[in-house]
Residue frames relative to the residue before (quaternion, step in Angstrom):
aa qw qx qy qz dx dy dz
M 1.0000 0.0000 0.0000 0.0000 0.00 0.00 0.00
T 0.4092 -0.7139 0.5095 0.2515 3.59 -0.84 0.93
S 0.6473 -0.5140 0.3795 0.4157 3.56 -1.25 0.32
Q 0.6219 0.5398 -0.3411 0.4532 3.60 1.06 -0.71
Q 0.6489 0.5014 -0.3149 0.4779 3.59 0.99 -0.79
K 0.6304 0.5244 -0.3307 0.4672 3.58 1.02 -0.78
M 0.6362 0.5405 -0.3367 0.4356 3.57 0.91 -0.88
S 0.6743 0.4968 -0.2963 0.4590 3.58 0.88 -0.93
L 0.6735 0.5004 -0.2954 0.4568 3.56 0.91 -0.93
L 0.7166 0.4630 -0.2704 0.4461 3.58 0.78 -1.01
L 0.6143 0.5662 -0.3469 0.4263 3.56 1.04 -0.72
D 0.7877 0.3074 -0.1406 0.5150 3.57 0.99 -0.85
A 0.3159 0.7896 -0.4847 0.2045 3.60 1.25 0.21
Y 0.6209 0.5875 -0.3398 0.3923 3.56 1.04 -0.79
V 0.5473 0.6450 -0.3941 0.3594 3.59 1.14 -0.58
F 0.7076 0.4857 -0.2606 0.4421 3.57 1.04 -0.82
R 0.2494 -0.8106 0.4996 0.1763 3.58 1.27 -0.30
S 0.3904 0.7142 -0.4791 0.3286 3.56 1.03 0.81
E 0.4082 -0.7143 0.5085 0.2543 3.58 -0.74 1.01
R 0.6035 0.5520 -0.3543 0.4534 3.56 1.10 -0.65
L 0.6715 0.4742 -0.2900 0.4901 3.59 0.96 -0.85
H 0.5862 0.5742 -0.3511 0.4510 3.56 1.11 -0.71
R 0.6860 0.4697 -0.2802 0.4800 3.58 0.86 -0.96
A 0.6401 0.5251 -0.3229 0.4585 3.58 1.01 -0.81
L 0.6181 0.5494 -0.3356 0.4511 3.57 1.05 -0.76
I 0.6638 0.4934 -0.3048 0.4722 3.59 0.90 -0.89
R 0.6323 0.5240 -0.3338 0.4628 3.60 0.98 -0.79
E 0.6597 0.5093 -0.3084 0.4586 3.57 0.97 -0.86
L 0.6448 0.5164 -0.3269 0.4590 3.59 0.97 -0.79
K 0.6471 0.4969 -0.3166 0.4839 3.58 1.00 -0.77
A 0.6367 0.5278 -0.3248 0.4589 3.58 1.03 -0.76
Q 0.6458 0.5125 -0.3214 0.4658 3.58 1.02 -0.76
Q 0.6269 0.5183 -0.3358 0.4751 3.57 1.03 -0.72
D 0.6430 0.5069 -0.3132 0.4812 3.58 1.00 -0.82
D 0.6223 0.5493 -0.3344 0.4464 3.58 1.05 -0.79
W 0.6411 0.5129 -0.3220 0.4713 3.58 1.01 -0.79
E 0.6480 0.5130 -0.3183 0.4643 3.57 0.94 -0.88
T 0.6369 0.5230 -0.3208 0.4668 3.59 1.06 -0.75
L 0.6199 0.5370 -0.3356 0.4634 3.57 1.03 -0.81
L 0.6746 0.4879 -0.3008 0.4652 3.58 0.91 -0.88
A 0.6298 0.5352 -0.3355 0.4521 3.57 1.01 -0.79
R 0.6463 0.5135 -0.3176 0.4667 3.56 1.03 -0.78
R 0.6862 0.4610 -0.2731 0.4919 3.57 1.07 -0.74
R 0.3069 -0.7926 0.4684 0.2413 3.56 1.35 -0.32
Q 0.6944 0.3789 -0.3166 0.5235 3.52 0.96 0.91
I 0.3756 -0.6813 0.5789 0.2440 3.53 -1.19 0.66
T 0.1675 0.7858 -0.5740 0.1579 3.56 -0.61 1.09
T 0.5119 -0.6511 0.4730 0.3005 3.56 -1.29 0.03
Y 0.6911 -0.4894 0.3383 0.4105 3.53 -1.27 0.43
D 0.7186 0.4619 -0.2722 0.4429 3.58 0.83 -0.95
K 0.5988 0.5054 -0.3791 0.4922 3.59 1.27 -0.02
V 0.6528 0.4898 -0.3139 0.4852 3.59 1.08 -0.69
S 0.7882 0.0932 -0.0323 0.6074 3.58 1.00 -0.86
P 0.1880 -0.8326 0.5105 0.1040 3.61 0.21 1.26
S 0.5888 -0.5668 0.4486 0.3615 3.54 -1.19 0.62
G 0.8171 0.2647 -0.2015 0.4709 3.55 -0.98 0.89
R 0.4345 0.6940 -0.4833 0.3097 3.60 1.20 0.07
A 0.5337 -0.6292 0.4612 0.3265 3.58 -1.17 0.56
H 0.1966 -0.7567 0.6142 0.1069 3.56 -1.10 0.81
Y 0.1712 -0.8069 0.5629 0.0524 3.54 -0.91 0.95
S 0.0695 -0.7632 0.6408 0.0453 3.54 -1.18 0.69
P 0.4240 -0.2778 -0.8296 0.2342 1.51 -1.19 2.20
R 0.6317 -0.5505 0.3910 0.3809 3.54 -1.23 0.46
R 0.3794 -0.7197 0.5407 0.2138 3.54 -1.21 0.64
P 0.5929 -0.5974 0.4043 0.3579 3.60 -1.02 0.75
E 0.6693 0.5192 -0.3122 0.4301 3.58 0.97 -0.78
D 0.6824 0.4497 -0.2834 0.5019 3.61 1.27 -0.26
A 0.3004 0.8171 -0.4677 0.1526 3.58 1.29 0.11
D 0.6933 0.4682 -0.2992 0.4588 3.61 0.79 -0.93
A 0.6620 0.5060 -0.3124 0.4562 3.59 0.93 -0.87
D 0.6603 0.4919 -0.3099 0.4754 3.59 0.96 -0.83
H 0.6331 0.5221 -0.3267 0.4689 3.58 1.02 -0.79
A 0.6382 0.5236 -0.3208 0.4644 3.57 1.01 -0.83
D 0.6369 0.5233 -0.3266 0.4624 3.59 1.00 -0.78
D 0.6344 0.5300 -0.3279 0.4574 3.57 1.01 -0.81
I 0.6617 0.4961 -0.3052 0.4721 3.57 0.90 -0.93
Y 0.6438 0.5376 -0.3123 0.4461 3.56 0.93 -0.94
G 0.6868 0.4955 -0.2830 0.4502 3.56 0.89 -0.95
V 0.6711 0.4899 -0.3022 0.4671 3.57 0.92 -0.89
L 0.6524 0.5020 -0.3213 0.4682 3.60 0.96 -0.80
S 0.6351 0.5339 -0.3319 0.4489 3.59 0.96 -0.82
C 0.7153 0.4372 -0.2539 0.4824 3.57 0.75 -1.05
G 0.6536 0.5416 -0.3154 0.4242 3.56 0.97 -0.85
F 0.7063 0.4395 -0.2781 0.4802 3.58 0.86 -0.87
T 0.5803 0.5380 -0.3796 0.4793 3.58 1.14 -0.49
G 0.6615 0.5009 -0.2985 0.4716 3.57 0.95 -0.88
L 0.6500 0.5185 -0.3187 0.4551 3.58 0.97 -0.86
S 0.6432 0.5390 -0.3336 0.4294 3.59 0.93 -0.84
R 0.7006 0.4903 -0.2680 0.4438 3.57 1.12 -0.66
F 0.4688 0.6025 -0.4710 0.4420 3.54 1.27 0.33
Y 0.2254 -0.8121 0.5018 0.1947 3.58 1.27 -0.46
D 0.3738 0.7052 -0.4979 0.3393 3.55 1.00 0.90
R 0.3530 -0.7736 0.4876 0.1981 3.57 -0.38 1.24
D 0.5694 0.5883 -0.3911 0.4204 3.59 1.16 -0.37
D 0.6093 0.5566 -0.3457 0.4466 3.60 1.26 -0.31
L 0.4953 0.7127 -0.4173 0.2694 3.60 1.16 -0.44
P 0.6486 0.4997 -0.3625 0.4452 3.68 0.82 -0.72
F 0.6560 0.4972 -0.3119 0.4746 3.60 0.96 -0.83
I 0.6503 0.5071 -0.3217 0.4653 3.59 0.94 -0.83
G 0.6622 0.5112 -0.3076 0.4534 3.58 0.94 -0.86
E 0.6572 0.4979 -0.3057 0.4762 3.58 0.92 -0.90
S 0.6743 0.4953 -0.2929 0.4628 3.57 0.96 -0.87
A 0.6068 0.5504 -0.3539 0.4514 3.58 1.07 -0.68
L 0.6621 0.4811 -0.3034 0.4879 3.58 1.00 -0.80
W 0.5966 0.5322 -0.3447 0.4920 3.58 1.11 -0.68
G 0.6547 0.5232 -0.3038 0.4532 3.57 0.98 -0.87
L 0.6169 0.5373 -0.3438 0.4609 3.59 1.08 -0.66
K 0.6198 0.5701 -0.3412 0.4176 3.56 0.98 -0.86
Y 0.7920 0.2724 -0.1212 0.5328 3.56 1.00 -0.89
R 0.4334 -0.7393 0.4203 0.2982 3.59 1.35 0.22
F 0.2481 0.7141 -0.5902 0.2831 3.52 0.77 1.16
K 0.2042 -0.8567 0.4618 0.1055 3.54 0.44 1.30
Q 0.6999 0.4792 -0.2970 0.4385 3.60 0.81 -0.92
L 0.5479 0.5615 -0.4034 0.4709 3.60 1.17 -0.39
D 0.6927 0.4683 -0.2785 0.4726 3.58 0.93 -0.88
D 0.5644 0.5576 -0.3823 0.4737 3.58 1.18 -0.49
A 0.6625 0.5016 -0.2986 0.4694 3.56 0.96 -0.90
A 0.6225 0.5333 -0.3395 0.4612 3.58 1.06 -0.72
L 0.6346 0.5207 -0.3348 0.4627 3.61 0.97 -0.77
E 0.6240 0.5255 -0.3377 0.4696 3.58 1.04 -0.74
A 0.6516 0.5119 -0.3130 0.4641 3.57 0.95 -0.88
F 0.6771 0.4930 -0.2965 0.4589 3.58 0.90 -0.90
R 0.6138 0.5504 -0.3460 0.4478 3.58 1.06 -0.70
N 0.7382 0.4120 -0.2188 0.4872 3.56 1.03 -0.82
M 0.7769 0.2115 -0.1183 0.5812 3.59 1.22 -0.44
P 0.0839 -0.8429 0.5298 0.0431 3.61 0.44 1.15
D 0.1134 0.7625 -0.6269 0.1132 3.53 -1.07 0.83
P 0.5741 -0.6102 0.4006 0.3708 3.65 -0.93 0.72
A 0.6328 0.5579 -0.3336 0.4208 3.58 1.06 -0.71
N 0.5775 0.5942 -0.3759 0.4149 3.60 1.22 -0.35
L 0.5887 0.6593 -0.3641 0.2937 3.56 1.05 -0.80
P 0.6700 0.4727 -0.3393 0.4611 3.67 0.81 -0.75
V 0.6326 0.5257 -0.3363 0.4587 3.58 1.08 -0.65
I 0.6250 0.5246 -0.3309 0.4740 3.59 0.99 -0.83
E 0.6512 0.5155 -0.3129 0.4608 3.57 0.94 -0.89
S 0.6638 0.5058 -0.3060 0.4582 3.59 0.95 -0.86
I 0.6257 0.5309 -0.3362 0.4622 3.58 1.02 -0.79
W 0.6723 0.4904 -0.3022 0.4649 3.58 0.87 -0.92
N 0.6539 0.5240 -0.3246 0.4386 3.59 0.88 -0.91
E 0.6749 0.5040 -0.3014 0.4468 3.58 0.88 -0.92
F 0.8129 0.3268 -0.1603 0.4547 3.56 0.60 -1.11
S 0.5886 0.5025 -0.4019 0.4894 3.59 1.23 0.09
Q 0.6865 0.4734 -0.2834 0.4736 3.58 1.04 -0.72
E 0.7819 0.0759 -0.0413 0.6174 3.57 1.11 -0.69
P 0.1838 -0.8388 0.5013 0.1062 3.61 0.30 1.24
M 0.4594 -0.6355 0.5465 0.2940 3.53 -1.26 0.60
Q 0.4279 -0.7336 0.4620 0.2557 3.58 -0.46 1.17
G 0.8247 0.1802 -0.1670 0.5095 3.55 -0.76 1.10
N 0.7695 0.1949 -0.1283 0.5945 3.59 1.28 -0.12
E 0.0598 0.8472 -0.5225 0.0752 3.53 0.79 1.09
L 0.4189 -0.6707 0.5510 0.2667 3.55 -1.18 0.64
L 0.2624 -0.7883 0.5413 0.1295 3.58 -0.64 1.13
P 0.5884 -0.5804 0.4187 0.3764 3.61 -1.02 0.69
Y 0.6248 0.5715 -0.3513 0.3995 3.59 0.97 -0.81
E 0.6193 0.5521 -0.3479 0.4367 3.59 1.06 -0.69
V 0.6728 0.4672 -0.2860 0.4973 3.56 1.06 -0.77
I 0.6066 0.5505 -0.3485 0.4555 3.59 1.03 -0.76
Q 0.6430 0.5237 -0.3237 0.4555 3.59 0.94 -0.85
A 0.6658 0.4950 -0.3067 0.4665 3.58 0.93 -0.87
L 0.6812 0.4884 -0.2903 0.4617 3.58 0.91 -0.89
D 0.5997 0.5978 -0.3629 0.3889 3.59 1.02 -0.73
A 0.6528 0.5079 -0.3145 0.4658 3.59 1.14 -0.56
H 0.6713 0.5081 -0.2794 0.4616 3.58 1.23 -0.43
R 0.0295 -0.8298 0.5562 -0.0333 3.53 0.15 1.32
F 0.3750 0.6897 -0.5062 0.3570 3.52 0.64 1.27
P 0.6113 -0.5887 0.3684 0.3795 3.62 -0.97 0.72
D 0.6332 0.5559 -0.3391 0.4185 3.61 1.00 -0.77
A 0.6139 0.5610 -0.3545 0.4274 3.60 1.19 -0.36
I 0.5042 0.6910 -0.4165 0.3079 3.60 1.18 -0.44
P 0.7242 0.4171 -0.2973 0.4618 3.67 0.64 -0.91
L 0.6030 0.5480 -0.3653 0.4502 3.60 1.11 -0.54
M 0.6932 0.4595 -0.2781 0.4807 3.56 0.92 -0.90
A 0.5714 0.6250 -0.3820 0.3702 3.61 1.07 -0.66
Q 0.6438 0.5403 -0.3386 0.4230 3.60 1.02 -0.69
F 0.6895 0.4519 -0.2765 0.4939 3.60 1.28 -0.26
A 0.3828 0.7524 -0.4665 0.2643 3.59 1.28 0.14
D 0.7699 0.2299 -0.1537 0.5751 3.59 1.20 -0.43
A 0.2888 0.8220 -0.4495 0.1973 3.57 1.17 0.66
G 0.5348 -0.5838 0.4392 0.4247 3.59 1.22 -0.17
F 0.8271 -0.0110 0.0299 0.5612 3.59 -0.73 -1.05
G 0.7893 0.2697 -0.2249 0.5037 3.57 -0.71 1.09
Q 0.5068 0.6751 -0.4332 0.3159 3.59 1.19 -0.24
E 0.5778 0.5772 -0.3900 0.4252 3.61 1.12 -0.49
M 0.6353 0.5114 -0.3299 0.4754 3.59 1.03 -0.76
A 0.6422 0.5224 -0.3204 0.4604 3.57 0.98 -0.85
Q 0.6786 0.4904 -0.2954 0.4602 3.58 0.89 -0.92
Q 0.6385 0.5268 -0.3299 0.4538 3.60 0.98 -0.80
F 0.6096 0.5442 -0.3306 0.4722 3.57 1.05 -0.82
L 0.6941 0.4879 -0.2793 0.4496 3.57 0.82 -1.01
V 0.6315 0.5224 -0.3311 0.4676 3.57 1.00 -0.77
E 0.6909 0.4814 -0.2798 0.4611 3.57 0.87 -0.95
M 0.6870 0.4861 -0.2854 0.4586 3.59 1.05 -0.70
T 0.7985 0.3343 -0.1436 0.4796 3.58 1.03 -0.75
G 0.3665 -0.7172 0.5094 0.3032 3.58 1.05 -0.69
A 0.6168 0.5008 -0.3459 0.4991 3.57 1.33 0.06
D 0.1694 -0.7804 0.5868 0.1340 3.57 -1.26 0.02
F 0.0354 0.8041 -0.5886 0.0762 3.54 -0.40 1.29
G 0.4743 -0.7131 0.4216 0.2979 3.57 1.23 0.42
N 0.7882 -0.2876 0.2261 0.4949 3.56 -0.82 -0.99
N 0.4387 0.6972 -0.4450 0.3514 3.57 1.29 0.42
T 0.2636 -0.8029 0.5158 0.1411 3.57 0.03 1.29
K 0.6536 0.5196 -0.3261 0.4432 3.59 0.89 -0.88
G 0.6302 0.5433 -0.3368 0.4408 3.59 1.00 -0.79
W 0.6521 0.5052 -0.3086 0.4737 3.58 0.99 -0.83
L 0.6768 0.4946 -0.3018 0.4541 3.58 0.93 -0.85
V 0.6206 0.5202 -0.3400 0.4781 3.59 1.05 -0.71
W 0.6273 0.5253 -0.3318 0.4696 3.59 0.98 -0.85
Y 0.6615 0.5131 -0.3113 0.4497 3.59 0.86 -0.94
D 0.6715 0.5027 -0.3088 0.4484 3.60 0.84 -0.95
S 0.7143 0.4557 -0.2614 0.4624 3.60 0.99 -0.77
H 0.7357 0.3916 -0.2270 0.5039 3.59 1.26 -0.23
K 0.3081 0.7878 -0.4933 0.2029 3.59 1.22 0.20
A 0.6623 0.5157 -0.3180 0.4408 3.58 0.85 -0.95
A 0.6705 0.4961 -0.2991 0.4636 3.56 0.92 -0.89
L 0.6839 0.4726 -0.2751 0.4830 3.57 1.13 -0.63
G 0.4962 -0.6790 0.4136 0.3488 3.57 1.27 -0.12
I 0.4868 0.6458 -0.4395 0.3909 3.58 1.22 0.48
R 0.2063 -0.8398 0.4979 0.0652 3.57 -0.61 1.14
R 0.6852 0.4430 -0.3000 0.4942 3.58 1.22 0.05
């Protein structure tokens, strides 16, 4: 099966609602991660996807031998992107630990679309354990954006909006003055706290620090 065929199958796997296919999808995603690790071992260096296959590089058909690693990296990237998007649409909360671990793995190697799929999963299946992963995704791709595929604040705001947990307050506070989407962030904060500091991120953070005990937060 070609990588393109795998992408199509894995992206729509959820439609069949088959537990057997669900398990096969997870096995394939783990195999793709192992394949990437093998590629790096062969190259004898730890690097990121966007270094192996830089944005804007030329693609040739038929493929050229000298582009073998870059083309292979693109195949892995595509299958992981489609596969994790498909997995997220099973809406199986038991998948969240695997999705979270894989999202952090994706950050290590800058598999941006894998992390996009993780944000979609977290938006649809909120859980307190998702919050550190969401924060890590934002930190990575806001500080060093993926050229041509930047992570927008609104995408993170949408994911956080589903997480009606006290620990989400300081994460959402940083988007209170984010421009597009800041109204959603502010509405979330108002509903979670009963206060209203508008687009004043510092005001929200001060409120959070002074109310930790009341919120049951011990750190």
